[in-house]
C-alpha positions in Angstrom: 131.4 105.2 101.2 133.4 102.2 102.5 132.7 98.5 102.0 130.4 97.3 104.7 130.2 93.5 104.0 131.8 91.1 101.5 130.6 87.6 101.5 133.0 85.3 99.6 132.7 81.8 98.2 128.9 81.7 98.5 128.9 78.9 96.0 132.2 77.3 95.0 130.8 74.7 92.6 128.0 76.5 90.9 126.6 80.0 90.0 125.2 82.8 92.1 122.2 84.1 90.2 120.4 86.5 92.5 120.3 87.9 96.1 117.7 89.7 98.2 117.1 91.0 101.7 114.6 89.5 104.1 113.3 91.5 107.1 112.4 89.0 109.8 109.5 90.8 111.6 109.4 88.4 114.5 113.1 88.6 115.5 113.7 92.2 114.2 116.6 91.0 112.1 117.6 91.6 108.5 119.1 88.7 106.5 120.7 88.3 103.1 119.3 85.6 100.9 121.3 84.0 98.0 119.8 81.8 95.4 122.3 79.6 93.7 122.8 76.0 92.5 125.3 73.3 93.3 126.4 71.0 90.5 125.9 67.4 91.6 126.1 64.8 88.9 124.5 67.2 86.4 121.5 67.7 88.7 120.6 71.3 89.6 119.9 71.5 93.3 118.2 74.7 94.5 120.0 75.9 97.5 119.0 79.0 99.4 121.7 80.4 101.8 120.8 82.8 104.6 123.4 85.3 106.0 123.3 88.0 108.7 124.6 91.5 108.0 128.0 90.5 109.4 128.4 87.9 106.6 127.9 84.9 108.9 125.9 82.0 107.3 122.9 81.3 109.5 121.3 78.4 107.6 120.5 76.7 104.3 117.2 75.8 102.8 117.4 73.0 100.2 114.2 71.5 98.8 114.0 71.4 95.0 115.9 70.2 92.0 115.9 73.4 90.0 118.2 76.0 88.6 117.1 79.2 90.4 117.1 82.5 88.5 115.2 84.8 90.9 114.7 85.2 94.6 112.4 87.5 96.6 110.8 87.6 100.1 107.8 89.1 101.8 105.9 89.1 105.0 102.4 87.6 105.0 100.1 89.3 107.6 97.4 86.6 107.2 99.8 83.8 108.3 102.2 86.0 110.3 105.1 84.5 108.5 108.0 85.5 106.3 108.2 83.7 102.9 110.9 83.3 100.3 109.9 83.1 96.6 112.1 81.6 93.9 111.7 81.5 90.2 113.2 78.4 88.6 113.8 76.6 85.4 110.7 74.5 85.8 108.5 75.9 88.6 108.0 78.7 91.2 108.5 77.8 94.8 107.6 79.5 98.0 109.3 78.6 101.3 108.4 79.2 104.9 111.4 81.0 106.2 111.1 80.2 109.9 110.2 76.5 109.4 112.9 76.1 106.7 110.6 74.1 104.4 108.7 74.5 101.1 105.3 76.0 101.4 103.9 75.7 97.8 105.0 74.8 94.3 103.3 76.7 91.4 103.2 74.6 88.2 101.7 75.3 84.8 100.7 71.9 83.5 100.7 73.3 80.0 104.2 74.8 80.4 106.4 74.4 77.3 110.0 73.2 77.4 112.6 75.7 78.6 110.0 78.1 79.8 112.1 79.5 82.6 110.6 81.9 85.3 112.7 85.1 85.4 110.8 87.7 87.5 108.1 87.5 90.2 105.9 90.2 91.8 104.1 89.7 95.1 100.7 91.4 94.6 98.9 91.8 97.9 95.4 92.7 96.6 93.8 92.3 100.0 94.9 90.9 103.4 93.2 87.7 102.5 94.2 87.6 98.9 97.7 87.5 97.6 98.8 86.8 94.0 102.1 86.0 92.4 102.8 87.5 88.9 105.7 86.0 87.0 107.4 86.4 83.7 109.0 83.8 81.5 111.5 83.4 78.6 108.6 82.4 76.4 107.0 85.8 76.7 104.2 84.6 79.0 102.8 86.4 82.1 101.3 84.1 84.7 99.1 85.0 87.6 98.9 82.6 90.6 97.0 82.3 93.8 99.7 82.4 96.5 97.8 80.2 99.1 96.4 77.5 96.8 99.1 77.5 94.2 96.5 77.5 91.4 97.0 79.3 88.1 94.5 82.2 87.8 95.4 83.6 84.4 98.0 83.3 81.6 98.8 86.2 79.2 100.9 86.0 76.1 102.6 89.4 76.3 105.6 89.0 74.0 107.4 86.6 71.6 110.7 87.4 73.4 112.1 86.8 76.8 110.5 88.9 79.5 113.1 89.8 82.1 111.5 92.7 84.0 108.0 93.3 85.2 106.4 96.0 87.4 102.9 96.8 88.5 101.8 100.3 87.5 98.5 100.0 89.3 96.2 97.2 90.4 95.1 96.5 86.8 98.2 97.2 84.6 101.7 95.7 84.4 104.8 97.1 82.7 106.8 94.4 80.8 110.4 94.8 79.7 111.5 92.5 76.9 114.8 91.4 75.3 113.4 92.3 71.9 114.0 96.0 72.6 110.4 96.8 73.6 108.5 98.0 76.6 104.8 97.1 77.0 101.9 98.0 79.2 99.6 95.0 79.8 96.0 95.0 81.0 95.9 92.2 83.6 92.1 91.9 83.6 91.5 91.8 79.8 94.8 90.2 79.0 95.7 92.5 76.2 98.5 95.0 75.5 97.5 98.6 76.0 100.8 100.1 74.8 103.7 98.7 73.0 106.9 100.8 72.6 109.1 99.1 70.0 112.6 99.6 68.5 114.3 100.9 71.6 118.0 101.3 71.6 118.5 98.7 74.3 116.8 95.5 75.6 115.2 95.8 79.0 116.3 93.7 81.9 114.6 95.3 84.9 111.6 97.6 85.4 110.8 99.5 88.6 108.3 102.1 89.7 109.5 105.2 91.5 108.1 108.6 92.7 110.3 111.2 90.9 110.5 114.7 92.7 109.8 116.5 89.4 108.0 114.1 87.1 105.9 112.2 89.7 105.1 108.5 89.2 107.7 107.1 86.8 109.1 103.8 85.5 112.9 103.1 85.6 114.2 100.6 83.1 117.7 99.1 83.0 119.2 97.4 80.0 122.6 96.3 79.0 123.7 99.8 77.8 121.2 102.3 79.3 119.1 103.2 82.4 116.1 105.3 81.5 113.3 107.1 83.5 109.9 107.1 81.8 106.9 109.3 82.5 103.7 108.6 80.7 105.8 106.1 78.7 108.0 108.8 77.4 111.7 109.0 78.3 112.4 112.0 80.5 115.9 111.1 81.8 118.7 109.0 80.2 
């Protein structure tokens, strides 16, 4: 397989933390999003850059003083718009992709210091109801109303950083932690259903897949290992 695209020098003066694809439903185009920061007199400026699949920069969206750790995108049928979601050092932001401006900021007024937002899931419960679920370095899971920006619920899931989260079904969430544990959290009751401790590796990302042999599974990726879990038992390493 040859190299298709190589975008260089995305951010000369800062760091490139994350990237994602955005499928523009209106113009039938696929774009690459990069979330990075530019260092300007010790101020972290959130800067989203948009590239086409030829590596040409299309535009920039800059609207927040934050270090950005996470970026995602989704299409909202209710508003017929594409949105970009970013998880930052202080807040979560959503941006209107076509209008190039911020849509909402999601802020926990009781947020503790250095409680960075590391992963975000877009949970479309119904066409008229969309929630954001995010994880933090303080071990907290937060659930937000996408349209209003209000905080619906807050769950203390770990005493460690939570880097990876994944919906198992509408009521439960898998949580991967840096303290070498994998947890299954009940989103309605706010309690931990299962807690698998003392793993050989910390967990950085968690994804759900449909395995041809084992059915619905969870894939976890750490620093040393990638594992496939079925019924929270490792089936492939």
